[in-house]
N, C-alpha and C positions, 0 to 999 in steps of 0.2 A: 598729611599729602593736600593740594589744589583740587577742587572743585572743576567740572566741566562748565563752561559757561552754557546759561541758559538763553534762549532767545531772546528775550525780553522783559521789563519790569511790568509789564501788562500785557498780560499773556493771553492770545488768541488763535486759538485751536482751529476756528475755522478760516484762517491765511486770510481777514480781513473783513468778514463778514458781519463779524460784532460793530468793528471799528465803523461801518458803513451807515448802519443802525442810526435813527436819527435821535438825538439828544435832547430836544424840544418838548417840553412837559404838551400834554395837553391838558382838558381844563372836568371843572367839574360840570360844567355847563351850568353854572350858578358863579357869577362872577365876585362875590364876596367872601364866599367860601376859596375861590382861587386864590383871593387876593392871603386871606388867611394862613394856606398853607404856605404859601410864598415866606408870609414873615415867620410861621413858624420855623420852616426849614434854616431861615437866615438866622434868627433866635438861637437855634440848633449849633449852625456853623456847618452847615451842610458840605463844606468844601469846596474845590473848583469842578466838581460834578456834582452843586447842589440842582441843576436843573433834572437829573435823572430821581434824586432822592426825592424833590418835589412829585415826577411822575409815578412814582411807587406809591407815594401817598394816594395820590389822586387816584389811581389803580383801585387801593385798596376802598378807599371812598363810593366808586362807582359799583363797588362791589357788594358792597354795603345795602346800596341801592337796588339792586337784583332781586331775583328770586332764588335765593342759591340757599342749596341745603345746607344742614350742618354737616352732613358729611363732605364734602365737596371744598365750606369751608375750611374743614379741620386738614384735607390733604393742601389747599393753597396754603396755609399757613405754615402744616412742617414741611411741606417744601423749602419754602422760601428760607427755614432756618436751619436747615439742612446743607442748603447749599453755601449759606452766611457763614454755618461752623469750617464748611469747607474751604471757603476762600480764607477764613484766617487762621487756620491750621501751617495752609500751605503758603502764606504770602511771605513768611520770614525765609523760604528758603526757594523762591521768585528765581532768583538769578543761575540757581544750578540745575546740572540734567537729571532729568530720573525716567527708569524705565518701566512701565509695569510688567509683572509678570502676571499670568494665569499655570493653573493646572490643578488637578484631583484633588481633592482635600482628601481623599483616600490613601494616597501613597503614604508608605512607611518609611522609616528610617531605614536604609540599607537598601533598601530595593532603585535597581540603576537608574529611573528617573526623577527620583527623589538627589542620589546625592550627584547629579546632572544640574538640576535646579540650583542646587545649594553653590556648588562648584562656579555656575554661571554667576550668581551673583555676586559671587565672592570676588570674580573676577572685574565686574562691573564696578564694585565699588573701590580698586586698585585704579578705574582708569579713572573714579571721578563720581560717578553716576550714582543718585540713589535710587533708592528701589522701593517701590508701592507694589502691594498686594492686598488680597482680602481679606488678610490678620487670621485667618483659619491655620488649619493645620493642612498636615500632606504637602504638596507642592507648596504654599504658601507660607507654610513655616519652614521649610527648607530653603526656600529664596531669603529670609528674614533672617534667618540664621548664619548661610552665608554673606546678605549684606552685612549684619551685625546692626543691633538696636540704634547705634545713633544716627545710621544710614538708613534705616527704613522708614516707611508712612503705613500703616495699616489701616483699612478702609474695610471694616465688620457689617454687618448686616445683621438686623434683627427678625430670626425666623420664628416661625408659632414652634418649634422645636429649638432646645437649648445650644448656642453656639458661642463657644469661648472664644476669647483672643488666644494665639500662642504663647510660649513662652518670653519671646524676643521680645516681642513689641505689649504684651499685656501691662497696664499703669502706664504706657509712657504719653506724654503732652500727644504726640504724634500719628495716637489712636483714635478714629472717628467711629461713631457707629449709626448706620443708617438704617431708617424704614424701610425708603424705598427702593429700590433697585435700580430705577433709573435716574434718580440725582447719584446716586452712589458710581455708574456707570458713567455719569458724565462727569464727574470728578476724575475718575479715571485719564478720561481722554483727552478731560481740559489740563490736567497737568503734567501729561507725561510728554517723552520726546521719542518713545519707542515703545513697542508692544512685543514681548515675546513670550509664548504659548509652550508650554510643556502637554502631553496627554492629559485628558480630562473627559467630564461628563458634560451633562445639557449646557452648563455655565460656560465650560471653557467654549464649549461650540457657540454660546449665547456671544459672548467677550470675543468671538474671532468673527465673526459672521456683523455683528454693531460695527467694528472698526473696519474692516473691509467697505461696507457697503455706504459708512460715512466717508471713505478716503474716496470711493467711485462715483458717489452721485455730488463730489465737492463737497462736502457740508465739513469736510474738517479736512484740513492739510493733509500731504502725501508724508507719513516719513515713515520709520524701518518697522517694518512688522516680520518677523521669525518665529518660524517653528521649529523646535526642537524634539527630535525623538532622542530615546537613550540609543548610546552605539550600536549599529547593526537595529534599532525597532523598524519599525514601519508603520508606526499610528498615523503619522504625517504624508506620509509616502500612499497609506490607502487613502486620504483625504483626498489629495490631489488627484489621486487616478477616478474617485465620484466625482470630482469638480469638473476634469475632463471627457470624462466618459458621458455624463447624465446635460451639465449647464452648459458645457462649452461647445458638444457635440449638437445639441438642439439649437446655439449660436445665443443661448439666455444669456452668453457673455462671449467676451473679445479678448484675441491670444494677449492682447494689450495688458487685460486684466492680470493676468499672470505674474506681472514688471511687481504686483503691489505687495507679494509676500514670497519669503525664501526658506524653503524647506533642507535644513539639515541634521544631521546627527554628531556635530561637533561644537563643543564649548566654545573654543577659538575661532572657528568659522562664526559661530554666532556672535558673539563680541566683537570680531572682527566685522561683521556685516553695520552694527550699528555705529561702530566709532568712523568708518569711512566715510558714510552718511554726512559724518560732521565735520569731513577734514579740510576742505574749501567753504561748501554750503554751510549758511549758518540761521536761516528761517525765511520765511518768503510770505507775500500778502499780497492781496489783488486791491487795486485801487481804478476804480472802473472796467474796461477794458484790459487792463494791463496789469503782468504780473510783474513786481519787484522780488528780484531775488538779493538778498541778502548773504556780503561774504565775509567770510574769514580775514580775508587777503583781496589783493587786486590779482588778477589775472594776466597773464600776457594777450595784449594786442589780439596777436593770431592764432588762438586758442579762442577767442572768441568769432574769429572769422572763420575758424572749422565751425565754430557750432553753430553759425548761421546757415554754413550748407548742410553740414549733419541732419538740423531742425529745423528745415526748413518747412517743413508740413505742420509743425508747430506754430508757425507765423501767421497770424492774422494780416499783417501787414508790415511793412518797414521794415525795421534790422532788430537782433539784441543790440543793445547801447550797453558801453561799463559807464555809470556816473555815479555823483552822488545823490543822496537822498530826494525825494520827493516832496514838495512843502505838505502831502497830505500825510507823510509820516510824521511830522514834528511833536503827535502827541507819544509817542515813543521813543523818547528822549536817549534811553542806555545805549540804543543800539543805532541812533544817529549817524554816527561818523563813518559807520562800516560802508564800503562799495557795492554798488548795487549792479545789478544784471537787468535791464528793463527792457521789456518789449508786449507789443499785443498778441496774447495767445488763444487759442484755442481752448478753454477750459475743459471743455468734454472729454477730455484725453487725459487723467489723472494717469495710466502707465504710461504715457509715454514722458509726459512729465516727470516722473520717475527716472527713464531712461535720462534723461538732461540733466537730473541732479547728480545720476551717477557719471556723467560725462564732464560736470562740471569736476566734480569731486578730482577726476583724473587729471586736469591740469595743471599743469607745473605753472610758477612763478609768472 
């Protein structure tokens, strides 16, 4: 079966924030050492991104000049090693869509939540999506059982007590073990095209609020977040009730923030939510004050006119225009030929941006 096509071969979950960072290296403060670093990277063949490799080395040298304790040095070193290992494992699959699945490690086979998670991952596999889970038992094991070993990634965490990987993923080259939760969570968000949550404990809540916070603050691109109960279950309905009665009532969040997630107790509805998000929409990034929405295909000019009418409140100035790629996108060669919708956007309204993406996905050719 064909795989679902992922946004780009240079993934940027921030929607252009990473690409906008300067790649020009700094300085050690000593001209001779700068020259030696540059020569070292040239001799090593640091590739087309050699300036970033030089910057990494310079940062390490400058840390060596600081009064940094051993514990911090070990933290910095281990963090970079974990990020490198993650990048190497995911790189061969960078063109394929992936869904991150969270839930309790305590769920048992035969329990409704376990079977629903297994069924969901199986259906997503049928539609070409790979599955990323925490590699443990419970919901994680159920999801990887449904997805199968070939279509699974396992992001295990080293804990003070023993946590082994589930039978599906153990021994697979796509199994990673992290020492730090923050590097593990970064790998989840960085590599996934959707997040689906099943009932769980503190860890599930942590991942839930992490991804919602990143989207709400604009530090991650908007993508599907689906909260799935067992049929007739009330776990996520109770969650939404708490959010409405406490966060929303006190005006700590806005009504638009509820567009950032969907609650359902239907596997088919959860699958449809993820698939529909990528029906016409492909990916987006920001280029200065513009949002560049990449499409799988062109949409009719009348549909663009309607978007301009219905989403005028999102437009800072000008209009939504359908066009080819901007020159700033030339570093994303894999998707350079996709059509775009481009306009100056109010970035502070991610929930409204989600509504716009839904409207785009409802457009006919």
